[in-house]
N, C-alpha and C positions, 0 to 999 in steps of 0.2 A: 530461730524460730521452731520446733518441734511439730510434728506431722500435729494436725487439726482433724477431728471426728468429722465435724461437720461443718467445719469448712469457714470461710468467715467473707461476708458481703463486702465489708470496707474495702476502701481505696488504699492505696498507697500514699507514704506523706510526701509532702513537697518537693523533699530532698529524693526520696527513690521514683518519684514523678519526674524530678527534672531528670534524673541520672535515667531514666528508663527509656524518657523519650531519646535524649541524648543517642543512645546504643542502638535504637529502632533505625534512627537518621544516621547512623553510622553502617548500619546493615544496611540500610540501602540502598546508601551512597558506595557501598561495599559491591552489591551488586550490581547493581546499575556500572559502575568505573570499570567492572570485572568484565560487563557487557559490552561496554563504550569501548574497551579499550583492544575488545575481539574484533567489532566491528570495521573501527578504525585499522588496525593492522593489517586485519584482511583489503580494506578499500584503499591504502597506500602501497598495497603491491603491487609492482609493476613485472611479471614473469615473462620472462623471454619467452617469444609465442613460437621458437622450436621444441622447446623443454615442454609447454603446451602439448602441440601439436604429438611430442613422441610419446608422453603421457594418455592422452586418448586414443593412440593407433594402437598401445598396450594392451588398453581398456579393451579397447574393441575389439582383440586378435582372442583375450581373456572369456569374454561371454561370447562368442562366437563359437570358441571350444568346445565351452560349455553346455552351449545349445546345441555341440555335435553337428555344426552346419555348415557347407563350404560354401563363404563369402563370394567364391569366382561363380555359380550360380547366379547371383543378384545382380540386376540392373545396373550401372553407375549412377543411379537415381539412390535408389534403395541403399546401398553402398554408401554415400555421402548421408541420406535419413538415418539410417543405423551410428555414423558417426557420431552426428552433430547430437544422439537423443544416448550416447552414454553417458555414465557417470564414474565418478575416483573410485581406487578401490582402498582406501588407506584403514578400514577398520580390522585389530586382530582381535584375540580372545579378551584383554580386559575391556576393549570398549563395546565388543557384546555383550558380557557379562554386565558391565555399567548403563547397558539402553536395556538389558530383561530387566532388571532391578530398580533401576530409575524410571520407569515406565507406569511400572505396578507399583510402587512404593507407597503413593497416594492415598491406594487403598487402606492403607492401617490407621489415617489419621484422619478419615472421613468416612462415610457409607456403607460400611458397613453398622456399626454400630445399632442400627435398628433392626439385625437381626436379632437382638439381646431381648428385647419387645414377643418378639414372635415366639423365639422358644426357649428362652432363659437360658445363663449361661451355659448349662448342659449342651442345651438342645443346640445352641450356637456352636458350640465345638464340635460336637458331631455333625451338623451340617456344614462347618470351616473342613473337619476331617474329611469327607467325602470330595470337597472340592479339591484339598492339598492333593490327594488321592486320584482326581483326575486331571489336574492340571501338572501331575505328576508324567501319568499316563499319555499324558497330549503333548507335551515335550518333546519325547523321546518319537514316538508317532511321526511329530511334525516334522521334526529335524529330517529322517528319512526324505522328506519327501522336499523340505527347502534346498538339502545338496544335492536331489536330484535334478532340480530346476532352480538357481541360484540363482532366480533375478526379482528385479524389484516386486513386478506382478505378485511374487507369492503364490497366492492362491488362484489369480486368474489365468496363471500358468499350470498349475493344479489341474483344473478345470478343462481347459482348451487342451489339454493332452491327453486328458484321463476319457472327455468325453467331449468335448467338442464347444465351438464357441458359447452356446447359448448359458452352458452350465460353470463357461469359466465365468461370464460374467456375472452372474448371480454369485458366484462364490468369490469373486471381487469385488464385489455393490457388498456385499453381503462386510466384508474386509474393512472395505472402507466407511459403510453406516454406523460401524462397531467404531473404528476409529474418531470416525468426528462423530458421536454422542461424548464419546470421555471425553474428547478435549470439549467441549462444551460444558459440561458438569464441573470440569476439574477449572476450566476459567474463571466461571462463579464461582466456582465454590475459595477460588485463589482469593480472588477479591473478594470475597464477604470473609475468609480466614484471616485478612489482614486490617480489616475493617475492626475487626474482631481483637487482634493484638492492639490497636492504637485503639478502643474502649477498654482497653485492661489499667491504664493509668489516663483516663482523660473521660471526666465522665459527660461532659458534654456530645461526645461521641455515642456511648455504650448508653444514655439515656433520652435519646433522641432517634427515634427511628427511622427518621424522612434522612436526618446525616447519615447514620449508619449506610442506608441503603445507595446513597449518591459517594461514598468513600468503596462501598463497594464493586459501582459499575466502573469509578475511576480507577478501581488500582485492577480490575478486570481485563479492562480496554489498556491498559498500560502494560501488564500480563502478555497479551496478544500480539502487542507494539515491541515489545522488548526479544521475545522469540522469533517472532517475523525474521526483525534483524538476524539475529542469531543464524538461525536455518539458513538465508539466505549466505552467508559468509563460507559457508562450505560444509560438507559432511567430518570432515576434520577438525576443525573450527567448534563445532558443536559436540563432537566428541569427547573432547578435551574439558567443556566446558559442563558436559552431561558428568563426568568421571569427578570433579567437585561436587556437583548438585547431589549425586549419589551417596557419596561419604559422608556429607551435610546430616542428609537425611537419616542416616543408620545412624550416627551422631545422635541423631536428635529420639530416636528410639530404644536406643540406650539407654540415655541418660532419664527418661520418665520410666522407665522398668527397675532403675536403683532408686530415684526417688519414690518409686510407689513401694521398694520393701518393709520400710517401717508399716504400713498400714495394713499389709496383705493380711488373709483372713478366709480360712476356707469356707468357712460357713455361708460367705456371700455367692461359694458357685455351684455347693451342694444345699441345696434350697428344696423345700418340700415344698409341692411335691418335687421332686428331680426336674421333671421335664411339664412344667405349669400348663402348659397347652398340649400335654400328648406328643405322641409322633407328627402329630398332623401341623405345631408347632415347631416343630427339626425340618419338615417341609417346605413350612414358609421363609423358614431361618435362608435357603438355600440360595436364593435370588441375589442378597442381599451377602451370603460370606464367595457369593464369585467377585464380588467386587474387590476381593482383600487381593483374586491373581486376575482376575482381566488385562488383558492388554498385552501379557508375557509373549504373545505371537507376532507384533510388532518385530522381532528380531526376523519373523519370515518375509521380512521385506529388506530385512541388510545385506544379504548376500551376493548381491551385486556390487556393494560399498565396501565388501568383504573380500579382503587379503586370504587366498587356500580357503575359501568357504568349507570345504570338505573337512576339514579341522577347526576352524575357530568356530564354524556356529555349533555342530554340535556339544563342542565343548564348554562356550562359554553360554549359552541356552541352557544346558542341565545345572551348573555351578551357578547359574540365577534362580532359577526354581529352587534348588534345594537351600539358597539362602534364602529365598521367599518365604518358603515352608518356617524355617526357623524363626523369621520374623513375625510370620503370622500368629502363630502357638505362643510365641512369649508374648503379645500385644494383648492380646485376648486375656492371657492368662491373669496381668496384671490391670488392666482395666475394667475384668470382672473380676476378682479378689481383692482390690483396695479399695473401687467406690462403693460408696454407703447404701446403693440399689442401682440394681441394675436394669430398673425400669425409665428411671431417671437418665441415667447412661444410654440407654435404645430409647428416648424419647425420639418423635419423629420431628420438634425443633430441635433438639439435640445438636447442632451440625457439628460440631465439631469435638469430641467427646474425652481425646486426650489431657487438653486441657481443663477439661468440666473435671475427672479426677484427680488430675494433680491437686487444684484447688480444692477440691475433698480434703485431698491428703496432709497439703502443707497451710491452706487458709487464703482466698480467693489475693489479699494482700502482700504472698509472698513475694520478695523481687525476683527471686530464681523461678520462678512460674515466669516471671516475663521472658527475663532471657531463656528458659527451656521456648516459649512462645514464638519469639523470633527466630530462634537456632532452624525450629520445626517448620518456617516459611518454606527450607529445603525440601520438604517431604511431595511440599503442592509443585512447585515449579519445577522439581528433578520430572515428575509426571506428564507436566504442561508439557513440555522438551520433547518429553520423547514419545508424545501424540502427536504432537502436531508434524511431527517429523513421518510417522504414520500414516495421517494424513493425508499428506501429501504425496509419499512416495506412493502411497498404492494411485491417487488422482492423477500421479505422472503417468503408472505405467496404463491404465486405463486409456488415457490421455494420447500416449505415445502409440499404443496399439490402436488404436482408434474406436474403442469401446465407450469412450465417452470426448469433447469436442478435440480433437488437433493439440489446438493451442493449449491446453491443461503438460501436455508432455513436454515442452520447450524447455531448453538448460539452458543454464547463462554459459554464454560461450568460455568464459574463465574458470568462474567458480566452480560450473560445471554440477551447478543446483536448477531442482525446477522452479524455477523462480516465478513460474506465472501461478503456476498450483500453490508453492507458499504464499505468494501477493493473496491470490481470489480466497483461498479458503481463511485467511487471517480475517478478510472482510467480512467472512460471512457470521467465523465462529464473533468475532465481534458484534454484530446483528444479534445475534442469541445471547451475547452478553447483556446488550441494555434491554433487549426482550425479559431475558433475568429481574432485572428492575421492576417488572411491574409485576412477574408471575414468580412465588415465594414458592410452588413446587417445583422451579424450571430443576433446578437440579436432580430431582429426586425419579423426573421423567427421563434427563437422560442419563443417569444411568441404569436404571432399568433397560429405558430400549439398547445400550450400548451391550450388556450382557445378555438381552434376546438375541439380538441379532449373532453376537460372540456364540452362542449354542448354538444357532440355525450352521453357522460357517463351519464349526467343529464337524458337524456329523457331516457334511456333506467332505471336509475336505478325508474323513474316515473309507466315504467312497471313492473318493478319489485312490486313495492305496490301494485298498481292494481291488479296483478296477485295473488298474496301474499293476496290481502284481499279475494278476491275468491274464490282459491283454498286450503287454510290454516286458515278460519276464529276462529278456534279455538286455533295458535299459541300465547302464550302471548307476550303479547305487555305492556311494563312497560308502555312504552309513547306512547300517539294516535296523528296521526298529526291532529291537527283542521282543523275545512272548510272543512272533509272529502266529496265528492271527488272534491270538486270545488278545493280548492289550490295546491295537486298534477294536475288536470288535468290542470290548468293557468301555474306549470313550464313546464310540457309538451308545450302545445305549446307557449311558450318562450324562450322556450332554441331549439325548432326548429324551429322557427321564427329567434330568432338570426344567428343560425346554417346558412340558407339559406344565412343571408345576406353577407357570407363570398363570396359569390360567384361574387359579385358587386366588391371588393374589387380588384380583377384581379391579388391576390397572386397566381400566378401560382404552383411556388415552394412549397407553405405550402402546396396547395392540393395536388399535388403531393406524397409531401416529408410522409403527414399522410397519403394517401394511401397507398401507398408502406411499412410503417410501418405497417397498418395492412394485409398488405398482408404478410407479411415476419412471422408475429405474428400468424396467422392464418394456413399459413405453416406446421411449426412449430407445434402448437397442432393437427391438422389436422392426419397431417404423422407420429407424433411419440406421441405427450405426453396423446392423449384420452388412449391408449392402459396403461399408465403406470401411472395413477392417485393411490394415497397415500389415504387408507382407515381411515389413524389412524391421519389425518388433522383436527381440531374442524370443519373448514368447509364444510369440508367432511362427517364427526361429524353430523354434526346438519341437512345436506340434510339427513343422511338417515334413524337420527329418523323422521324427518318428515314423509318421504315414510313409516316407519313402523308403524309408526300412520294410515295416511289416510287408510291402508292395512289393519291394526288392526279392523278400524272403520268399513272399507268395507264389510267384515270379519263376523262382528258383526250384521250389516244390512243387509244382505241375509239370516241370521240364522233366 
């Protein structure tokens, strides 16, 4: 079948209907079979206890060396606590790259397209270029902080070392909220996408809203359950699974670009006027453009599980960001240039723009549209896997250090994964998936809340970078951000600017939800947690070591 300018609302014939259903079942069986193999292979292991003990001791030694803290000064119970709450370090550059790309790549499949309605194709491009520049500078600056303090706490460690416990909590809580709402939005969207794919060849699903919503609910809950189990099996195994899903998602995007080539027309991009809503439309498109790249900072939570983080983190993070910028620009171009009307592609109710544009090019009865839609599932689940990783690692680090209930910092004695955090937050996400069944705007609210909390901690992270350069100039920094202080200053200003734009969107629910979550978190910390922090947590050890070094320097100077 050749390209179809107007699309065709017809359904596939009986043969293609049956074959498509068989392929979908095959894909689902393969996915769940792979997940089952990962889970079962992990559950059947009976590792030697001495080998496990040796791995843990090596990891503890490396973590304390990175914290520059002498464990001999810890009490025996504190040494045991640290040993019981240390993760393994199996990740290399390729795994960091896959984590960085995989956790973000869902942004190319949904969420960004509403920016087309706000700013038009060129306006969305300008907003996207602004965001790409922000994130390229952001990852370079973030690399300095994550390598200097390579702990699972990430932003918690930066804020704690630079300013103090309260600032550390605010930063850690910001990253946690960003990851949580990204995970919620992606879980609901994944369920919706699977429902959409089934509806491509099943009129019973596509024409019945109640069945669509029920399939969305079941698929979303299934996603939460499967990837919770994968995370539980171990960091190395989830990283292996992440590799496969990331490559699958990239293949889906390349497939989409190639399929769109016959219908590309620059006239669809060069509209009259070029900026339909002026520069105000460009600004309003920025929050949606952020969804292209938000959550790349998940990598900042991985250094404690990375081998030689001073090498693997900067390389993997930078390569991931360059890859993502390439994917963003090409996806924007083909979706805008091949779609019949950018207003349709960017409509609020248009949940999945790529299959929509694909259908306009080749017709909705095209068999390879269904194949593409099945492969594109990788783009959804890869990001969910990375996002639940971020949620559980940030929760784990906050719990381990006493900023959240300590039970959240529990580590499985064999798998060395934060099992309680994985189980608890998977249940929370499942609860929000059920909530999404009753609220059609749940995904949009989750996406915008995620983006806003992300911008808050980007700005705070740059404050930490400046403070640490001033207060701790001699702190070991295996990697330094280039063009200091200009580059981090630009990140700070651009993040604040993008955050202010949210006031223009009139998304009152997002603003009040964000304010309420910060209020609840700070209330818990100020009323309880700040008096019950754990000295043996790596983030605390690094801060205490820095304070001791500064005090020793002051005393020697006075002498």
